[in-house]
N, C-alpha and C positions, 0 to 999 in steps of 0.2 A: 510158257503157255498153260501150265497147270492151273494157274489161278482163274483164268477166264473160261477154262473148259470144265471146271468143277461143277458138279450139280449143286445148285444153290439151295442148301438146306437151311434157309432162313425162316424165322417164324413168320409165316406168311399172313400174319394176323395184322396186325396190329400196328403195325409199325408204320402205319401210313401217316398221311398228313393230318390226321384228325383224332382227337381223343374218343370221339364217338365211334369210330371205326374200330378202336381198341376193344370194343365190347364183342366183337365177332370171334367165334371160336377158331383156334389155330388149325390150319391144315397145310400140308406141304404137297405140291404137285408131284406126282410120280408117273410122268409120261402120260400115255394115252388113257391109263386107267383112272386118272383124276377128273378129267374134263367131261363129266357125265351130264350136268344139269346147270341151270342158271345160278344156283347157289355156288357151285364150284367155280364158275366163270367169275362171279363177283369176288369170291375170296382170292382167286389167283390174280385178278387185276388190282385188288386192294394191296396185295402182298408185294407188288412191284414197287411200292413207295417205300417199303422197308430198305430196298436196295438203293433207290436213287437218293433217298434221304442221306445215306451214309457218304455219298459222293460230295454233298454240299454242306455237311455239318461240322467241318473242320477246315483249317487253312491248308491242309497238306496238299491236296490236289492243285489248289490255286498257286502252289509254289511255282508251277510251270509258267505263271503270268507275271512273276516278279521282274522280268526284263523290261516291263513297261516304265515310262518315266515318271509315273505317279507314286510309285511305292519303293521303299528300300527297307533295309534291315542291317543291324550291327552284325559284323562278321565275328561271332564268338559263340562258344559252347554249342548247344543244340540248335542254333540258328544257322549254322553253316550250310545245312542243306537248302535252306531258303536263300542264303546269300549266293550259293553256287549259280543259281539262275539269275539273281540280281546283278552279279558281276560277270556273267557269261563264262562260266567254267563247269557246267553240269556234266555228270558222268552217269553211266548206266547203273551205278550202285546207289544213286540218290534215293534215300529211304522215304522221302516225303511224297514224291511224285507218284509212286506206286498205288497210292490210294485211289487216284482217279482211274488208272489203268485197270485195277482189279474191280473197283465198284462199278464202272461203266460196263465192263465185260460181264460182270455178274448180272447186271440188269438186263443186258442183251440176251444172256443165256435164258433167263426166265421169260422174257419177252418172246423169244423164238419158240419156246415151249407152248405158250398160249396161242401164238399165231398159227402154229402148225396144227393145233387140236381143237380150236374153238368151234369150228364149223359143224362138228359132229355132235355137239352137245344138245341135249334136249332142252331147248330154250327158244324163246321168240327171237325174231330177227333183230329187234332193238336190243335185246339183251346180249346177243352175240356181237353186235356191232359196237355196243358200248364197251364191252370187255376187250375186244380186239383193237378198237380205236385207241384206247389207252396204251396198249402194248406197242402199236405202231409208232405212236407219238413218242414214248419213252425210248424205243429202240433208235428212232431218228435222233433224238436229242443226245443220246449217249454217243452215237457214231459221230455227230457233229463236233462234240467236244474232243473225241479221240483223234479225229483226223486233223483238226486244227492244231492240236498240241504235237502229235507224233507223225503226221503226214501219211506215209505209206504204212498201213497196218493190216493185220488179218481181218478178212471180211467173213464173218461167221453167220449163217442164217439157219443152221440146224443145231442139233445137240450131240453131234458126234465128237469124239475125241481124235484129233489129228495133230500129232507132234511134228508133222512135216509141212503143214500149210504155209504157203508163201504169202508175203505181204501184197496187198492189192494197192493199185494206184489211187490217189485221191479222187480222180474222175469216177472210178467204179464206186468208191465209198459214197460220193455225193449223188450218184445215180440212184442208189438204194435209199438215201435219206429223203430225196425228193419223192420217190415212189411211195415210201412209208407215210410221209406227211400228206400226200395226195389222198392216200387211203384214210388217214385219220380225219382229214377235214370233212370227208363224206360220212364217216361212221360215227363220230362224236356228236353229242347234242350241242346246240347253241348255248344252253345253259342246263346245269344239273338241278335247277330249282324244281322240286316236286318229284324228282327221280329217286333220290337216296341221300346218303350221308356225305356225298361229295359236294354238297352245298351247305355252307355254314356261315352264320352271321352275315348273310347277305352276299357271300363271296363264293365263287366257284373254287374249290380246293383241289379239284381234279381238272385236267385239261379239257377244253371245249373245242368245238370247230374253230372258234376265233383263236385259240391258243396255237392250233395247227397252222392256220393261215399266217399268224404273226411269225412263227418260227420259220415257216417256209419263206417268207419275205426276207428274213435275215439270212437264210441259207442261200437264196438267189443273189443277195447283195454280196455275200462272201465269195460265191462262185465267179461273180464279175471281176473280182480282184485276184490277187496272188493266192494260190499257185495256178489256178485254171485259167484266169484272165478271159473268161467267157463273157465279154462285155454286153452281149445281147440279153444277158440275165438282168441287167439293170431295169429294163422295161418290165420283166416279170416280177421283180422285187416291188416295184412301184405299184403295179397292178394288185398284187396280193396284199400289201400294206394298206392300200386304198380300200380294199374290201373290209378290212378290220376297222378303219377309221369311220367309214360310212355306216357301219353296223355296230358301233361300240355299245349302243343301248341294248341290242339284241344279245351281245356277248357279255353284258353286264360289267363293262370296263370303262375307265375314264381316268384322267389325271386327278390327283388330289389337289386341292387348292393351294396348300402350303407344303412345300418340299420337306420341310423339317418334320412334319407329322409322320412321314414314311417310316421313321426310325424310332418312333415311340411305341411302348408296349400297348397303349390304348388303340393303336392302329395295326395290331398284329394281323388282323384280317381287314384288307382294304381293297378297293376296286381298281387300283392301279396294277394289281398283280394279274398279269395275263397268265403266268404260271409261276408258282412258288412252292417251296418246301416248307412245311410247318411242323413244329416240334413242341412237345409237351413233357418235360421231365418230371412233372409233378404227379403224373399217373403212377399209381402203386406198381412197384416192380417194373418201372419203365425200361424198355430195352434201349440199347446203344443208339439205335436210329432215332430215338425220341429226344436225344440230347443235341442241342446246337452249341458246339464247342468253339464257335468263331468269336464268341464274346460272352461276358465282358472281359474276362482275364486275357484271353489270346491276344486281343487287339489293343489292350490297355497299356497305358504308360507304366514302366517298371517302378517309377517313384510312387505309384498308387497301388502297388501290389500286382501290377499286370505282368504279362510274359514278354512283351516287346516283340511279338512275332512279326510285325511290320509297322511301319509308320510312313508319313508323307515325305517325298522328296522336296527339298526346300525350294528349288526353282519352280517346280510345278505349283506348289502352294503359293509362291509370290505372284505367279502369273494368273492365278485363279481369280476370276472377277468377284468383287465384293457383293454382298447381298444374302438373302435368306438361304440360298443354295450353299454358299460357302459356310454359313453358320450351322447348317444342318450337316455338312460333310465333315467338318473338323471340330474337334474339341476346342473349347475356348479358354476354360480355366482348369488348372491342374493344382493338385495339392502335393507340395514337396516339403517333407518334414512338417506337415501340418499347416503350412502356409500357402494361401492361394497365390498362384502365379501364372505366367504364360509359358507357351512351349519353349521359348528361348532360354528359360531358366530350369528346365528339366535336365536330368543327368545326360541324356542323349541329345538334347538340344534339337529336337525335331517336332513338327506338328503331328498329332495323332488323330486318327479318324474316329468320328462319333457314331458311325453307322450301325455298329454291332453292340453298342453298350447297354442301351435301355431295354431291359426285360424284367421279369418278375423277381430276379435274383439281385437286381442292381439298385442301390440307393443313390439317387441323383444328388443328394446333399453331401454325403460322405465319400461318394465315389467308390464304394465297396460293392463288389459283386462276386459271382461264382463262376467257376469255369464251365459249368454245364447249365446252359440256359435254354430259353424257349423262343429266341428271336426267329422271325420269319426270314427265310432267304429268298429274295425275289430273283428267280432265274430269268424271267422275262417281265419287264415292266412296259406299260403302255407308252411311256416316254420313249422307249427304244423303237417302238413301232412308228411313232411320229417322225423320229430322226431318220430311221431307215427309209420311210417314204420320201422325206425331204431330199435325201442324197440321191436315191434311185431316180426320182423324178427329174431332178436336175441333170443327172448324167445320161438319161435316156431322151428327155424331151425338152430340157432347159429348165432353168430356175423360174417357174411361173408363179402366179399368185398362190396357188395351192401349196407349192413347196415352201414358200416363204411363210405361209400361215402355220405350216407344221412345225417349222423350227422356231418361229416366234412364239408359239404356244409354250415351248420349253423355256425360251429366254424370259418371257414375260413372268412366268411363275417364279423364275430364279431371281426376279428383281431387276432384269436387264431390259434395255430398250430394244425395240425391233431391230433386226439385222439390217445393215446398210442396203438399200434397194439397188438394183441394176448391177449386181456383181457378175463377173464372168462365170462360166461354168465351173472352172477350176477353183476360183476364189470362193465360190459358194460351197463347193465340196469341202474345201479346207475348213471353212467355217463350221460345217456340220461335223467334221471329224473332231474339231476342237471342242465343240459343244458336247459331243459324246464323251470326250475325255473328262470334262468337268462334271457331267451329269452322273457318270458311273465310276468316278474316281474311288479308289480304295478297295479294289478287288471284289466288286460285285461281280456275279458270273458274266455280265456283259463287259468283260474286262477290257481295259485300255489296250492291253497286249494284243488282243485279237484284231483290233482296228490297225495297229502298227504293222502286223503281219500282212493283212490283205492289201494295205496301201504301200507296202514295201518302204517303210519309213522307220525301222527299228533303230538303225545306226543314226539316222538324222535326229530322232528324238532324244537319243542318249548322248549326242555330241555336246550338249550344253549341261552336262552333269555338274552340279555344284561341287566345289572343292571339298566341302564338308562331308560329302558321301564316301562311301567305300570306293576305292579306285577300281576301275574295271580291269579284269584280268584277260578276258578275251576281247576280240574286236569284231563286233558284228558287221556284216558287210550287206548292204541292200542290193547289190548287184549279184553277188555270189550266194546270198541268202544263208550265210553261215550264222549258226545259232538260232536259226528260225524254228527248227524242230527239235523236240526233246529226244534224248537217246532212249532206245528200247530198253526197258528194265532188264537187268542182267539175268535174273532167275529165269525169265521166259526165253531170253536169247540163248542161254545155256541148254535149255530143254529142246529148242528148235533151231537148228543151225540156219534155217531159211529166214530167220528174223535178224 
């Protein structure tokens, strides 16, 4: 527990989602003595992105999502920690997964401090709300990832140190998440345009009221599935997602016309981002949280100098519908010993993902890049909101014209025809789940793994594993939910016997 209870002495500057924010002077909150005025609130809320950026700027935390059927990895060398989750044999000593545990709890710690102290600052109501709204949003986001990965976890809402705290049930975690997001959607602006540096290149780089509604819709959808199975939340998910869809212009979000453009450096800032983490390693003396280490090297083919941290499962790739989405998701040409070829002729004979390659360090002609790039990580895309609405509407009221319109917007952009009309409720839901798998394949934060968990289909999805993949060591069970939750990190478990 030491890691998530430490005072977060992070450079609360700069380290946010924007190089302009880097110009602000560094300050570190020191309890109630820090939050005196609007400037302090702004610096404290800006500093939160130094923490959340570290959660998403490397594949380490996403290790916990390797059990999905879209990604795999070779079981060798320093990839074994990844492979342990891919082959269902993780243990509490896994060194990769602790990045999410420590990063999200560090974020929560600083969010707690701001939430507990913002009300007494000498600032306007709008300035207080804008600062606290960001803290509520990021605390909710952090707990949402934590409870989906680890299930029963410590629920911390203050800054005390307690080495005896017990784990809370997921229902209690979700209750706080919902409450936080309800606060955030009333406190955050519809758009940051004209307010401050949180709006850049025509895009909101900080969460908005629309971001809070979109995340809340996804939370409700998840609550309707395993482990809570509160099916009345389908209607709430549909309602909240609909609010985002009907007000997308107000929230400054929409689908990009071409899926492939999402992954190009020219579209580092784009309006499909409902909430994203932004990085800029070119800033002089850039801190760790300004480097995105998800690519190019991390996700790149070893034959091209990459690290082979993960690549596509063959059956999932073969079942992936052809079109611009598949072209944008997977790399098509590889250089092996200087010769252009396809994935079947690479050393590991697997398709690799294209999503994290193109940034300012990457040469698209030679396929040479750097390990520390500036690629944007889309934590929530508008595409997810549309698919959340489609599924939730179908499960609560039936697959009506609006539900079909939402999924067809995603399919049509991908180059696919409209979904077959007149599907049963369950068939429509299964179609949306499949669509989500293709749309977010390759360890986007909207990971395939989380859909398999809430629909209790982990074992089912892994039953058709290709013979070319690493054999499974453990056997996931969709009835007993074995291997559904990650083990609590050993360092924290040793400090606190109640974990």
